N, C-alpha and C positions, 0 to 999 in steps of 0.2 A: 601245090604251088610253093616253090622255094623262094625265099626273100630274106633280105637283111634289114631289120627295122630298129631304129633308135626311138626310145620313149623318153621324152623330155619331161621330167617332173619339175614343174616351174616354180615351186615354192622355195624361198630362201631359208625356210625353217628346216632344221635338222630333224629327221624322222617324221616328216609331215604326212598328212592324210593324202596329199597328192602323190607323194612316193609310194604310200601303201597301195594306192589304186594303180599306179605305174607298175608295181611288182605284180600285182594281181593280173593285169593285163598281159604282162610279159610272160607269165606262166601259162596263160591261155594260148598265147601265140606259140610258145614252145611245144605245146601239145599238138599243134599243126606242123610241127618240125620246121618252124620259122626260127632263124637265127636273130636273136635280138638282145639288146642291152639297155639298161635304164641309165640315162644321164640325169642324176639328181642334183639340181642346182643348190640344194641345202648342203650337200656334201662336197660339191665341186663349184663353189661360188666364183663368179666373174666379177672383177672390180667394175665399179660404176664407170660407164663410158662417158666421155672420152678419158683416156689414160695417157699420162706423160711417159711412163716407163713401159717397156714391152711386158706383155702379160704372158708369163711363162706357162700357164695352164692352157691357154687358147690353142696353140698349134696341135696339141694332142687331141683336143675336143674337136677342132676343125677337121682333122684327118678322120676321125671316127664318123663325123657327119658326112664327109665326102664319100665314105665307103658305103653308107646306108642308101637303101633304094627307096625308103619311105620313112615316115615319122609318125608318132603319136605325140601330140603336144597337149599336156595337161596343165590347165590353168586353175589355181584356186581362186575363189571369189573373195577379194579383199575390199570391203566397203563398196560392193557392186562393181568393181573394177578388176581387170587383169592385174596381177601382182608386179611389182617393180622388177624382180629378178628375171621374169620371163621377157618383159619389155626390153630389159638390158641385153638379154641373150639375142634378141632379133636386131640389135645394133651391132653386135659382133658378127653374126652369121650373115653372110651374103650369098650371092648367086653361085659362087664356087662350091659352097657347101650344100645349098638347098634348092637351087633352081630346078623347076619342073619336076620336082619329087612330090608324090601325093602325100597328104598328111590328114590324119584324123584329129580333130579337135575334141578334147574331153574337158568339160567343166567339173569342178569339184566344189561343193558347197556343203557347209555344216548345217545349213537350213534348207529352205525351199527354193533357192535361187540357182545361180550358176549360168544363166543364159547370157547376161550382159558382158562378161568377159570374153566370151566366144564371139559375140557380135563385134566387140572392140578389136580383137585380134584379126578377124576377117577384114575389118575396115582398114587397119593401118600396117600390119606386120608383113604383108606379102610384097609390097611395092618394089623394093630394090632386091630382095633376095629371091623373088619369083617362086616362092613355095606355092604348091597347088593344094589348097585346102579342099578336101572332097566336100560334096554337098551334104553328106551324112555327118552328124556329130553325136556325142554322147554326153550326157549331164548326170553326174552321180551326186544326187541330193541325200541330205541326212547321212553324210558319209561315214560318220563314226559308227553308224549302225549296220553298215553293209560291207560286203567283200571281206569279212573277217573270217571266222570259222565256218566252213561249208556244212559241217554237221549240224549247226544250229541255225541255218538260214531260214528266215521266214519269208512270206509271200512277196513283200516288197523287195527283199534281197534277191530272191530267185528271179524276179522279173528283171532287175537291173543286170543281173548276171547273164540272162538270155539276151537282153538287148545289147550288152557289151560283146558277146560272141557274134551276134549278127553284124554289128558295126565293124568289127575286126574282119570279118569275112568280106564286107564291102570294101575295106581298105586293101585287103589282098587282092581283090579283082582289079582295083585301080593300079596297084603296084605292078600287076602283070601287064596291064594295058599300056602303062607309061614307062616301062622298064628302060627303054633306050632313049627316051625323050631328051634327057639332059645332053646326051652326046650328039643329038641331031640338030641342035640350035647352034647357029653360027654367031659367036660372040666377038668376031673380029672387028666389028664396026663399033668404035668407041663412043660415038654419039648416041647409041642406043643401050649403053651400059646400065642406066638407071631407069626405073619405071616412070610413067607419066602420071 
């Protein structure tokens, strides 16, 4: 299955654990001969929405998103919530960039959590952009201890790596099934431009 996938590392921190996981998943996708890139919001921050001046970085990011066939959206857990940089990203990204494209949600937690941000994103972020979060998700807990050196991977690390591979396979099947969906939808009726 050939595909182009963008991995959005949602942390505003430079060199975050979310970015580490995004790069690990990107490497796993490249082994499947998938074209992918990481959009690290720590290295490519977007100004807080709304903005008075044009955002010079957004047109390039928007074009990269339009070219993608699927996404992996990684959300760190900050105080039990999705982080502000990722929420801000979904204010910028609309249906022109994301509509009817499958996306795998990945929670990243330094502890044993990670589920609440994914529930939050499923509940609010799809309405106007029409992104299609697939039913499968991945939660990387105790993130500092996993997805580091493959040579020293212990049982919990090996288990999350296997689960990650399986979740990426599921995403690739959705990508194949929904490949032409964004082009099939008629957006010419302006009254249906936003979600309900």
